[in-house]
N, C-alpha and C positions, 0 to 999 in steps of 0.2 A: 465169810471172806473178810468182812470189816473187822470182826472179832480177832481173827488170826493176825491181821495187820496191826491191830492195837497191841496184841500181846508181843509181837515181834519188836515193835518200836519201844515198848516198855522195857523189854529185856535188854535191848541195845543201850538205852539210856542208863539202866542200872549198871551195866558193864562199864560204860564210860565213867560213871561216878566212882566205881571201885578203882579204875585205873588212875583217875585223878587223885584219889585219896592216897594211893601208894606212892605216886610221884611226888607228893607234897611231904613225904616222910612223916605222916601223922601216926604211923604204926609205932607204938611205944617200944616194940621189940627190935626195931631197926636202929643200929648204931650209927650215929652221925658224927663226922669230924667237927669239933667245936671251933675250928679256925678256918676262916674263909681265905681265898687266894689273896696274898698280901706280899708286897715287896718291902723288905726291911733294909734300912741304911743306918749310918752312924746317927743321923738325926731322927730316926723313927724306931729306935729300940734295938738295933743290931749290936750284939757283943760278939765279935769274931776274933778268934785266936788262931794263929798259925805257928806250929812248933812251940806252943805254950806261951806265945807272946802276942800282944794286941796287934791286929791288922786293921788299919783304918782305910777309908776311901773306897770301900767296896759295897756291893749290894747283894742280897740274897732273896730270891723270890720263892715263896712257899705256895705250892698249888696242890690242894687235896684232890684225890681221885674222885670223880663224880659218881662212881658206882661202888667203890670199896673204901669205907671209912678208915681202914687200917693201912692205906697206902697213900703216898704223896710223891711229888717231884720237887726237888729243890734245885734251883738254877743259880750258880755263882757267877758274878761278873763284876767288872769295874763300875764304880759310880760315876756319873757325869761330873766334870770339873767346871764349875762356874768361873769363867775368866773375868767376870765383873767389868767387861768392856761392852759398850753399846753395839748392838748388832753383831757381836762376835759369835761364831758357832760354839756350841757347847760340846766339846769332845768327851768321849768316854775314856776313862783310864783303863790300864791293863787289867786283865782278869785276875782272879784270886790265885789260880794255879799258873805258874809261869808258862807262857806259850799257848794258853788256852783262853780265848776271848770270853767264852762261856763254858761252864762245866755243868753238865746235867747229871743228877744223881737220883735214882729211884730209891725211895726209903720206905721201910715198914714202920708204922706208927704204933705206939702204945698210948692209949687215951686214958687220961686221969682227970675226970671232971672237965674243967675248962682249959686244960693244957694237953699237949701231946709231946712225946719224946721219941727219939730214934737214935740208933747207932748202928754202925756196920763198916764195911770196907768196900771201896770201889776201885777196881783195877782196869785200866785201859792204856794201850799204847806204851806199855813198859813202865808206867808210873802207878803208884799205889797211894790211895787216900784212905786213912782211917778217920772216921767222923763220929761225932757224938753231939747231939743237940736237943734243945727243947724249945717249944713255941707256945706262946700265949697271945691273947689279943693285944697285950702291951709291948711285946717284943720277942726277939729270938736270941738264944745263945747257941753258938756253933763253935766247936773246937775241932781243929783239923791237924792231923799229923801226916806229913807227906814224904814219900820217897820218890824222887824223880828218877827217870831212866839213867842207867849207868853211862858215864862219859869220862873222858880222860882228865877232866878238870876237877870233878867232884872229890872232895876230901883232900885237896892240895892247898898249900899255903905258899905265898910268894912275897918277896921283898923287892923294892926298887934296887937296881944295881947302884954301885957306889957313885957318889957325886962326881968324882974325877973321870968317870966313864960316861957321864952325861945320861941320866935316866930319861931324858925328854927326847922323844922321837919327832923329828920334823923332816918331812919329805914334801917338797913343793916345787913343781915344775911350772914356770910361767915366764913371760918375757922379762928380760933384764930391765932395770930402771936406771935413770941417770944418777950418778953419784960422783961428787967431786969432779975430776976431769975425765972420768970414764963411765963405766956402768957396773952394776952389781946384780946378782940374782938373789931372790928373796930367801931361798933356803939357806945359803951360806951366811947371809946377813943376819937372819934370826938366830942361827946357831952360834955365831960370834957374839951377838948381843947377850944371849942366854949365858954363855960362858964368862963374859967379861963383867956384866952388870953385878954390882954388889949393893946390898941393902943391909945396913947395920953390920957390915963386915962379912956378909955371907953372899955367895953367889946364888942364883935362882935354883940350880940343882941341889945345893946344900940346904936351902930353905925347904924345898920339897921333901927331901929325905928326912928333914928334921920334924916334919909335921905328919907325914904319911908313913905308917909302919906296915905291918903285915896285912896282906889281902888274902882272904880265904874264900874258896868256893865250897859251899856246904852241900851235902847230899840232898837236902830238902829244896834246893834251888836258890837259897839265899847267898848273897855276897856280903861278907862281913869284913870290916877293916879296923885296924888299930890306928889311932890318930891322936894328935895334940891340937888343942885350940890355939896354942901359941908356942913359940920356941922356948918360952920361959917355963912351961909346964914340966914338972919333974917326972910325972908318970904318964903312961899311955892310957887312953880311954878306948873302949870297944864300942863300935857303932851298934845300935839296937837292930834287932832283926826286922825284916819286912820293909826296909827302906829301899833296897835294890835287890832284884832277883835276876836270874839268868836262865837261858836254855842254850842248848848246843845244836847247831844245824847238822845236816847230813855230811857237810864238808868240814865239820869240827870247828866252825866259826861260832862266835858267841853272839847272842842277842841279849841286850841289857834292858830291863824294865825298871823304871823308877816309880816311886809312889809319892806324889806331891803331898798328899794329906799326912803321910808319915813323916816327911821331912819337916813340914810346918810344925807338927806336934813335937818333934825332936828339939826344935828351937823354942819350945814352950808356947807354941801358937802365936809367936811374935808377929805383929802386923807387918813389920819390915820384910821378913822372909816371905810372908804370904804375898805381899805386893810384888816382890821381885819375881816370884814364880809366875804369878798371874800375868805380869807385864811381858815377861820373856815369851811365854807360850802364846799370849794374845797377839804379840807383834810378829811372830815368826810362824806363819801357817804350816811350814813343813815340819815343825816340831810337834804340832798338834796330833798328826797321825801317829807319831812315834810314842805318844802317850798310850795308845792302844796297842800298836803293833810292835813296840819295842825299838831300841836303837841298835842297828847292826854294827858289830865291831869286827874289824879285821884282826887276824891273829897269825903270827909267824914266829918261827924259832930258828935261831942260827946254830952253827955247828957246836957252840959251847952251851947250848941249852937255854940261852937267854930268850925269853918270850917277849915279843912286842905286841901290845894291844893298842889298837888305834881306830880313830874315826877316819873314814875314807871320803873321797871327793863327793860321792853321792849324798852324804850327810852334811858335809861342811859347806859346799859351794852354795846351796840354797840359802843358808844362814848368812854367808858373806854377801850374797846378792841383796839380801834384805837390808844389811847395815851399810852397803856401799854409798848410798846418798849422803850419809853423815860425813864421809871423807871427801865429798865433792864441794864442801863448804869450808872456805878458808877460816872463818871464825871458829868453826868447830875444831879444826886442826890446831889453831892457836890455843883454844881452851884445853885440849888434851895435852898439848906440850907443856902448858903452865902447870898442870896437875902433876905431870911426870917430873918436871924439873924441881917442883916444890918438895918432892920426896927423894930426889936424887942426891941432894947435898952437894958435896964437892964434885960429883959426877954430872952436874947439871949441864955444863957446857958440852961435855961429851955426848950426853943424851940428845941435846939439840942437834949436834952435828950428824949423829947416826940415825936418829929416829924421824926427824922431820922429812927427809927425802923419802923415807918409806911411806909415811902417812900421805904425803902428796901423791905418790905414785900408786897408792893402794887401789883406787878404782880400776886402773889399767891392769894391775897385777891380777885382780879378781877376774876381769874379763878375759884374760889370756891364760888362765889356769888350765893346765892339761891333766895334771895328776897331783894328788895331795894325800898325805897321811900324817895325822897329828895324834900322838899318843905317848905312852910310857913304856919303859923297858924293865922287865922283871926277871928275877932268878928265883928258882924254887928254894924254899927254906929247907934247911937240914931237918930231918925227922928226929 
């Protein structure tokens, strides 16, 4: 009896040792993925391209399968944006694929010593991602070619309507404010100011049309524009890819996603542009969620095919509520007026007469706002 018990215990211990040996992958014939689970970013070895151009500000997690060394999962998402403000939350930026906070792709691996590579196609929800990548302990290279779901904007190009038609859309319903011996409403006031104000001999619509050219909605989800840094530039420049992307809702409205890291890089990593971005998003909490979820844009077309693209009250009003305290301070209003008058030249007195009443009344205008649309008007470019 005792002998039988001894033999049983010995056999159980031997079996346990064999199981432990297999789980530790000590069998030289068992292939093991040389890369552990790792999250790669711009700062930790990620080289990501989208439509053949660099895409910054994102992160990719590589997770090998625990039971099959030839398989892994890669997860694409936006990298956190450090706002450099004490106690400020760290928002996550928009995902790699427009409209997808995270994108999960199952990949098949080819193992070559200490590196792995993979390529394939992932299709979901009407979009198609062709991917190719390789991973080592030092970093990841991932190239993506994306075809977004078909929509009515993809492949179209638009121009601002002519300056004399006013390409700036302002719709603003709020209480009237005191002006001269009567009252005025903010919508008509702003439209009149935009039409009358001249800087270096040009109205605001003329200046806008002079620096913003074609706006194109690309099939890969990018928005690309032609622009000039100044009115003196002879030629138009084309914005790099991956600065702004878009998706289209079921109601055919647009959602805009901006890439702060790409904008900073476009300006040569300039400290000034970086500080502006960090300050704006740090000061206005409502904008932080839009870094991840995108900025909703209203869209409408008139009988002539002119398309208006605009920010609506739900986006604008929280921003205005944040800046309202600045306009409750007389010293701040005086400072703003001095800055405006300094650049207005011969129009300084007119600026004083028209703008100061608006600035003084601005807190009440914000509090009584019932509807608001601010945007631009575009017409489709001829093919």
